[in-house]
C-alpha positions as CSV (number, residue, x, y, z in Angstrom):
1,X,100.8,95.3,103.4
2,X,99.3,94.5,106.8
3,X,95.7,95.8,107.0
4,X,95.3,96.1,103.3
5,X,92.6,94.7,101.1
6,X,94.0,92.0,98.8
7,X,92.0,91.2,95.6
8,X,92.3,87.7,94.1
9,X,91.1,87.2,90.5
10,X,91.8,85.1,87.5
11,X,92.7,86.1,83.9
12,X,93.0,84.2,80.6
13,X,95.8,85.2,78.2
14,X,93.8,84.5,75.1
15,X,96.6,84.6,72.5
16,X,98.7,81.9,74.3
17,X,96.4,79.1,73.2
18,X,96.9,77.0,70.2
19,X,94.0,75.0,68.8
20,X,96.1,73.0,66.3
21,X,98.3,71.5,69.1
22,X,95.5,71.4,71.7
23,X,97.3,73.8,74.0
24,X,94.9,75.7,76.2
25,X,95.3,79.4,76.8
26,X,97.4,80.4,79.8
27,X,95.2,81.1,82.8
28,X,96.6,83.0,85.8
29,X,95.2,83.7,89.2
30,X,96.7,86.9,90.7
31,X,96.8,88.6,94.1
32,X,96.6,92.4,93.8
33,X,96.7,95.2,96.3
34,X,94.7,98.0,94.6
35,X,95.5,100.6,97.2
36,X,99.3,100.2,96.5
37,X,99.0,99.3,92.8
38,X,101.1,96.2,93.6
39,X,101.0,92.6,92.4
40,X,101.8,90.2,95.3
41,X,101.9,86.9,93.4
42,X,100.3,84.7,90.8
43,X,99.8,81.1,90.1
44,X,99.4,79.4,86.7
45,X,96.4,77.1,86.1
46,X,95.3,75.0,83.2
47,X,91.8,76.4,82.8
48,X,89.0,78.3,84.4
49,X,87.7,75.3,86.4
50,X,91.0,74.9,88.2
51,X,90.8,78.4,89.7
52,X,89.4,76.7,92.8
53,X,92.6,74.7,93.2
54,X,94.9,77.5,92.2
55,X,93.6,80.0,94.8
56,X,94.8,77.9,97.8
57,X,98.2,77.4,96.1
58,X,98.4,81.2,95.7
59,X,97.4,81.9,99.3
60,X,100.3,79.7,100.5
61,X,102.7,82.1,98.8
62,X,101.3,85.2,100.6
63,X,101.7,86.7,104.1
64,X,98.1,87.7,104.8
65,X,98.1,88.4,108.6
66,X,95.8,91.4,109.3
67,X,94.6,91.7,105.7
68,X,91.1,91.4,104.2
69,X,91.0,89.1,101.2
70,X,88.3,89.6,98.6
71,X,87.4,86.9,96.0
72,X,84.6,86.6,93.5
73,X,82.0,83.7,93.6
74,X,84.4,81.2,92.0
75,X,86.5,81.4,95.2
76,X,83.6,81.0,97.6
77,X,84.7,77.6,98.9
78,X,85.0,76.4,102.5
79,X,88.6,75.3,102.0
80,X,89.6,78.7,100.8
81,X,87.8,80.4,103.7
82,X,89.7,78.1,106.2
83,X,93.1,78.9,104.6
84,X,92.5,82.6,104.8
85,X,91.5,82.4,108.5
86,X,94.4,80.1,109.2
87,X,96.8,82.9,108.1
88,X,95.2,85.3,110.6
89,X,93.4,87.2,107.8
90,X,89.7,87.9,107.1
91,X,87.7,87.2,104.0
92,X,84.9,88.8,102.0
93,X,83.6,86.2,99.6
94,X,81.0,86.9,96.9
95,X,78.1,84.3,97.0
96,X,76.2,83.1,94.0
97,X,74.5,80.0,92.7
98,X,77.6,77.7,93.2
99,X,76.7,77.8,96.9
100,X,72.9,77.5,96.4
101,X,71.8,76.9,100.0
102,X,73.9,79.7,101.4
103,X,73.0,82.0,98.6
104,X,69.3,81.4,98.9
105,X,69.4,81.9,102.6
106,X,71.2,85.3,102.3
107,X,68.8,86.5,99.5
108,X,65.8,85.5,101.6
109,X,67.2,87.4,104.7
110,X,67.8,90.6,102.8
111,X,64.6,90.6,100.9
112,X,62.7,90.2,104.2
113,X,64.6,93.0,106.1
114,X,64.7,95.4,103.2
115,X,60.9,95.6,103.3
116,X,60.9,97.3,106.7
117,X,64.3,99.0,106.3
118,X,66.0,96.6,108.8
119,X,63.8,97.6,111.7
120,X,64.1,94.2,113.3
121,X,67.9,93.6,113.0
122,X,71.1,95.5,113.6
123,X,72.6,96.9,110.4
124,X,75.4,99.1,109.2
125,X,74.7,101.0,106.0
126,X,76.6,103.2,103.6
127,X,75.7,104.9,100.4
128,X,77.6,106.7,97.6
129,X,76.4,108.7,94.6
130,X,78.3,109.6,91.5
131,X,77.4,111.5,88.4
132,X,79.5,111.7,85.2
133,X,79.7,110.8,81.5
134,X,75.9,110.9,81.3
135,X,75.5,108.3,84.0
136,X,74.3,108.4,87.6
137,X,75.2,105.7,90.0
138,X,73.9,105.1,93.5
139,X,75.7,102.4,95.5
140,X,74.2,101.1,98.7
141,X,75.9,98.7,101.1
142,X,74.4,96.9,104.1
143,X,76.2,94.6,106.6
144,X,74.3,92.6,109.2
145,X,75.5,90.2,111.9
146,X,75.3,86.5,110.9
147,X,71.6,85.3,111.3
148,X,71.4,82.4,113.8
149,X,69.1,80.6,111.4
150,X,71.1,81.1,108.2
151,X,71.2,77.8,106.3
152,X,74.7,76.3,105.7
153,X,76.3,78.8,108.2
154,X,78.2,76.2,110.2
155,X,80.4,75.0,107.3
156,X,82.2,78.4,107.0
157,X,85.1,79.1,109.2
158,X,84.7,82.2,111.4
159,X,81.6,83.3,109.4
160,X,80.5,86.5,111.3
161,X,78.4,88.7,109.0
162,X,76.7,88.9,105.7
163,X,76.6,91.8,103.3
164,X,74.7,93.1,100.3
165,X,75.8,95.6,97.6
166,X,73.2,97.3,95.5
167,X,74.2,99.3,92.4
168,X,71.5,101.4,90.8
169,X,72.5,103.0,87.5
170,X,70.6,105.5,85.3
171,X,72.1,106.1,81.8
172,X,70.4,107.5,78.7
173,X,67.1,107.5,80.6
174,X,67.3,103.8,81.3
175,X,67.7,102.4,84.8
176,X,69.2,99.1,85.9
177,X,70.0,97.5,89.2
178,X,72.7,95.0,90.1
179,X,72.8,93.2,93.5
180,X,75.6,91.1,95.0
181,X,75.7,89.1,98.2
182,X,78.7,88.4,100.4
183,X,79.9,86.5,103.5
184,X,82.4,88.1,105.9
185,X,84.6,86.6,108.6
186,X,84.6,89.9,110.5
187,X,81.9,92.4,111.2
188,X,83.0,95.4,109.2
189,X,81.3,98.8,108.9
190,X,79.3,99.1,105.8
191,X,81.7,101.8,104.6
192,X,84.7,99.6,104.9
193,X,82.8,96.7,103.4
194,X,81.7,98.9,100.5
195,X,85.2,100.2,99.9
196,X,86.6,96.6,99.9
197,X,84.0,95.1,97.5
198,X,84.2,98.0,95.1
199,X,87.9,98.0,95.3
200,X,87.9,94.4,94.2
201,X,87.3,95.4,90.7
202,X,90.5,97.4,90.6
203,X,92.2,94.2,89.7
204,X,90.2,94.2,86.5
205,X,90.4,97.9,85.8
206,X,94.0,98.7,86.9
207,X,95.7,95.4,86.3
208,X,94.0,93.2,83.7
209,X,92.8,96.0,81.5
210,X,96.1,97.8,81.7
211,X,98.0,94.6,80.7
212,X,95.8,94.3,77.6
213,X,95.9,97.9,76.6
214,X,99.5,98.9,77.4
215,X,101.3,95.6,77.0
216,X,99.0,93.8,74.5
217,X,98.9,90.7,76.7
218,X,95.8,89.2,75.1
219,X,97.5,89.6,71.6
220,X,100.7,87.9,72.7
221,X,101.5,84.7,70.8
222,X,104.3,83.6,73.2
223,X,103.5,80.0,74.1
224,X,106.6,77.8,73.9
225,X,107.5,75.9,77.1
226,X,107.1,78.2,80.1
227,X,107.7,81.4,78.2
228,X,104.1,82.5,78.4
229,X,104.0,82.3,82.2
230,X,107.5,83.9,82.5
231,X,106.6,86.8,80.3
232,X,103.3,87.3,82.2
233,X,105.4,87.8,85.4
234,X,107.7,90.3,83.6
235,X,104.6,92.3,82.4
236,X,103.1,92.4,85.8
237,X,106.4,93.4,87.4
238,X,106.9,96.1,84.9
239,X,103.4,97.4,85.3
240,X,103.8,97.6,89.1
241,X,107.1,99.5,88.8
242,X,105.6,101.9,86.3
243,X,102.5,102.6,88.4
244,X,104.6,103.3,91.5
245,X,106.9,105.8,89.7
246,X,105.6,109.3,90.0
247,X,108.4,111.4,88.5
248,X,106.6,111.6,85.2
249,X,102.9,112.8,85.2
250,X,101.9,110.8,82.2
251,X,100.0,107.5,81.5
252,X,101.4,104.1,81.8
253,X,101.9,103.7,78.0
254,X,104.0,106.9,77.9
255,X,105.9,105.9,81.0
256,X,106.8,102.7,79.2
257,X,108.0,104.5,76.1
258,X,110.0,106.9,78.3
259,X,111.7,104.0,80.0
260,X,112.7,102.6,76.6
261,X,114.1,106.0,75.4
262,X,115.7,107.3,78.6
263,X,118.2,105.2,80.6
264,X,118.0,107.7,83.5
265,X,114.3,107.4,83.8
266,X,114.5,103.6,83.4
267,X,116.9,103.5,86.4
268,X,114.4,105.6,88.4
269,X,111.6,103.1,87.6
270,X,113.7,100.0,88.4
271,X,115.2,101.4,91.6
272,X,112.1,103.1,92.9
273,X,113.9,106.5,92.9
């Protein structure tokens, strides 16, 4: 997967918890390649707060050279940035309030330069427009070289650029705007940056959502011993195999049914034929 964008995100398997025994629900951190519909690996963690420690453990399992790793704000940690760079990969990390000095500095920079349309600094920009289902979405992306006076800049390994993603939506006559900020270890074009950050949410839409809808993962009550984690691996493996089989032009749910009914089709799914 050299050169691919790798998305890292956590998910809680809600039905695996047991209040009576005090067992917390299973929480997994997964690495997903949206462009290939492929799960690369996952690590089990006890709860949401441990995602910070689980991500470095997951990174150790992966060959990242030449890839771009995207992680949401939970994973915006200096140790995680260092581990990605150490594996000869690049990062795009979302920045929020858990890194207040860095976040405030990036917000201030973009608010300042958006006022005069970046007349005083170099910028790469990219915009997309989509209309459908009664909604219009305009997505605008900007990438600028790392400002020399950005607070907290020296703590981040190979920090090279900063980015902003602005999503303006009009639906049912109402408009709303969502803004996200990012740090990058490599100066990417705004188009590639935009593709990577938007592609990050494929792990939610094409992995986590599919696991819940097609495999009923959140409803699963499997919880004894390591069975919950083991079955989660089987579900993700099955989903990747089904997504990468193109002999049937139907949805994942129907592919799963077909694999249960037809041994020949099951063999095609398992063997990648």
